[in-house]
C-alpha positions in Angstrom: 10.8 -30.4 -27.2 11.9 -31.2 -30.7 13.5 -27.8 -31.1 15.5 -28.3 -27.9 16.6 -31.8 -29.1 17.7 -30.3 -32.5 19.6 -27.4 -30.9 21.3 -29.8 -28.4 22.2 -32.2 -31.2 23.6 -29.3 -33.3 25.8 -28.3 -30.3 26.9 -31.9 -29.7 25.4 -31.7 -26.2 22.7 -33.6 -24.3 19.4 -31.9 -23.9 20.1 -31.3 -20.2 23.5 -29.8 -21.0 22.1 -27.5 -23.7 19.2 -26.4 -21.5 21.6 -25.7 -18.6 23.8 -23.6 -20.9 20.7 -21.8 -22.3 19.5 -21.0 -18.8 22.9 -19.7 -17.7 23.2 -17.6 -20.9 19.7 -16.2 -20.3 20.6 -15.3 -16.7 23.8 -13.6 -17.7 22.3 -11.5 -20.5 22.2 -7.7 -20.0 19.1 -6.6 -18.2 16.9 -4.4 -20.3 15.4 -1.6 -18.3 12.3 0.0 -19.7 12.6 3.7 -19.9 9.9 5.3 -17.9 7.8 8.3 -18.9 8.8 11.4 -16.9 6.3 12.5 -14.3 4.4 15.4 -15.9 4.4 17.5 -12.7 8.1 17.0 -12.1 8.8 17.8 -15.8 6.7 21.0 -15.5 8.5 22.1 -12.4 11.9 21.5 -14.1 10.9 23.5 -17.2 9.6 26.2 -14.9 12.8 26.4 -13.0 14.8 26.5 -16.3 12.6 29.4 -17.4 13.3 31.3 -14.1 17.0 30.7 -14.4 17.2 31.9 -18.0 15.1 35.0 -17.3 17.1 35.8 -14.1 20.3 35.5 -16.1 19.0 37.8 -18.8 17.7 40.3 -16.2 20.8 40.4 -14.0 23.5 40.2 -16.6 22.6 43.4 -18.3 26.1 43.8 -19.7 25.9 40.4 -21.4 24.6 40.4 -25.0 21.6 38.3 -25.7 23.7 36.2 -28.1 26.0 35.3 -25.1 23.0 34.2 -23.0 21.6 32.2 -25.9 25.0 30.5 -26.3 25.0 29.6 -22.6 21.5 28.1 -23.0 22.4 26.3 -26.2 25.5 24.8 -24.5 23.5 23.6 -21.5 21.0 22.0 -23.9 23.8 20.2 -25.8 25.1 18.5 -22.6 22.0 18.0 -20.5 20.9 14.6 -21.9 24.4 13.1 -21.7 24.8 14.3 -18.1 21.4 12.9 -17.1 22.2 9.6 -18.8 25.5 9.4 -17.0 23.8 10.0 -13.6 21.1 7.4 -14.3 23.7 4.9 -15.4 25.6 5.4 -12.1 22.4 5.0 -10.2 21.4 1.8 -12.1 24.9 0.3 -11.4 24.2 0.7 -7.7 20.8 -1.1 -7.9 20.8 -4.9 -8.3 17.9 -6.2 -10.5 17.3 -9.3 -8.4 18.6 -10.8 -5.1 20.5 -13.6 -6.7 22.9 -11.3 -8.6 26.4 -10.9 -7.4 
């Protein structure tokens, strides 16, 4: 309680005012969402599909040089995380962390 009294005094507030402000600040802080570990089965399926797509592209596009196919794969690799993060952010914006949030 001494720490609360000292903080309130430093802010020129009563303990109840300071505690109220601290509670409101705590509730208004950005919500940290723990990143989850990807499901191993889902990840394996996605990697498998990627392998199929790359191999089909290489087999079907016989006129495309291997370097062009590699550039396509490299470009996809360079944007995939940003695109995934963007989709996840949009989904998180649609979900409210608790019922009291406006």
